[in-house]
C-alpha positions as CSV (number, residue, x, y, z in Angstrom):
1,M,31.0,-5.4,33.3
2,R,34.7,-5.7,34.2
3,K,35.0,-9.0,32.3
4,E,33.5,-7.3,29.2
5,R,36.0,-4.5,29.5
6,E,38.9,-7.0,29.7
7,L,37.6,-8.9,26.7
8,E,37.6,-5.6,24.6
9,K,41.3,-5.1,25.1
10,S,43.2,-6.6,22.2
11,E,46.2,-7.5,24.4
12,N,43.9,-10.0,26.1
13,W,43.0,-11.8,22.9
14,D,44.3,-15.2,22.1
15,F,45.0,-15.3,18.4
16,T,46.4,-18.8,18.5
17,Q,43.2,-20.6,19.6
18,S,40.5,-18.7,17.8
19,E,37.0,-20.0,17.6
20,V,34.5,-19.7,14.7
21,K,31.0,-19.0,15.9
22,Q,27.7,-18.5,14.0
23,P,26.2,-15.0,14.1
24,V,23.3,-14.4,16.5
25,K,20.1,-13.5,14.7
26,A,18.3,-10.4,15.9
27,S,15.2,-11.3,17.9
28,R,11.8,-11.0,16.1
29,V,8.2,-10.5,17.1
30,V,5.4,-12.1,15.0
31,V,2.1,-10.2,14.8
32,S,-1.2,-11.0,13.2
33,V,-2.7,-8.5,10.8
34,A,-6.3,-8.8,9.6
35,F,-7.1,-7.8,6.0
36,R,-10.3,-7.9,4.0
37,R,-9.9,-10.4,1.2
38,D,-9.8,-7.7,-1.5
39,E,-7.2,-5.7,0.5
40,F,-5.0,-8.8,0.9
41,A,-5.3,-9.6,-2.8
42,L,-4.2,-6.0,-3.6
43,V,-1.2,-6.1,-1.2
44,S,0.0,-9.6,-2.1
45,E,-0.3,-9.0,-5.9
46,Y,1.7,-5.8,-5.5
47,A,4.4,-7.6,-3.5
48,E,4.6,-10.3,-6.1
49,R,4.9,-7.7,-8.9
50,I,7.9,-6.2,-7.2
51,G,9.5,-9.6,-6.4
52,K,8.9,-9.7,-2.7
53,K,7.1,-12.0,-0.3
54,T,3.9,-10.5,1.1
55,S,5.2,-10.6,4.6
56,E,8.5,-8.9,3.6
57,F,6.6,-6.2,1.7
58,I,4.2,-5.5,4.7
59,R,7.1,-5.4,7.2
60,E,9.2,-3.0,5.0
61,A,6.2,-0.8,4.3
62,A,5.2,-0.5,8.0
63,V,8.8,0.2,9.0
64,Q,9.2,2.9,6.3
65,K,5.8,4.5,7.3
66,A,6.7,4.5,11.0
67,G,10.2,5.9,10.3
68,G,8.8,8.7,8.1
69,Q,10.5,7.4,5.0
70,G,7.4,7.0,2.8
71,G,3.8,6.4,2.6
72,E,2.9,9.8,1.4
73,P,2.5,10.1,-2.4
74,L,4.8,12.7,-4.0
75,V,2.8,15.2,-6.1
76,Y,4.2,17.8,-8.6
77,G,2.1,20.6,-10.0
78,S,2.5,23.3,-12.6
79,G,0.6,25.8,-14.6
80,S,-2.7,27.6,-13.9
81,G,-4.7,24.5,-14.7
82,G,-2.2,22.3,-13.0
83,T,-0.4,19.1,-14.0
84,S,0.1,16.4,-11.4
85,W,2.1,13.2,-11.3
86,W,1.7,10.6,-8.5
87,I,4.2,8.0,-7.5
88,E,2.4,4.7,-6.8
89,Q,-1.4,5.0,-6.4
90,M,-3.7,8.0,-6.5
91,P,-4.1,9.1,-2.8
92,T,-7.4,8.8,-1.1
93,T,-6.9,12.2,0.6
94,T,-5.2,15.4,-0.6
95,R,-3.1,18.0,1.1
96,T,-1.2,21.0,0.1
97,S,1.9,22.4,1.8
98,G,4.8,24.6,1.0
99,T,3.1,27.2,-1.2
100,R,3.6,30.8,-0.3
101,L,3.5,34.2,-2.0
102,E,6.8,36.0,-2.1
103,E,5.1,39.4,-2.8
104,P,1.5,40.4,-3.6
105,N,0.6,39.9,-7.3
106,K,3.6,37.6,-7.8
107,T,3.7,34.0,-8.9
108,P,3.7,31.6,-5.9
109,A,7.1,30.0,-5.1
110,M,7.4,26.4,-3.8
111,T,9.4,25.8,-0.7
112,Y,10.9,22.5,0.3
């Protein structure tokens, strides 16, 4: 620990005999994921359409989902009959959230 603290002080740096070193890659873990053939075709075709390798797409999607950055389709609605737009695919389940009445007999307001 003391050696590390000494190395952090710029007065201890030797600028006359500098060394160039290759960066150290972050460690990785490889996992196996089983897909049905039709599921894999769906995922790999989508990855190809957006210009990514299948493994790259799966990794990014999993990290985004785990980090709360995506995965849930965004739905907008309006009018008494309702108009909806989905980003990506139609969801397999539906949820509503954020609708509340400000006062009785008034139009609902959306909260975000």
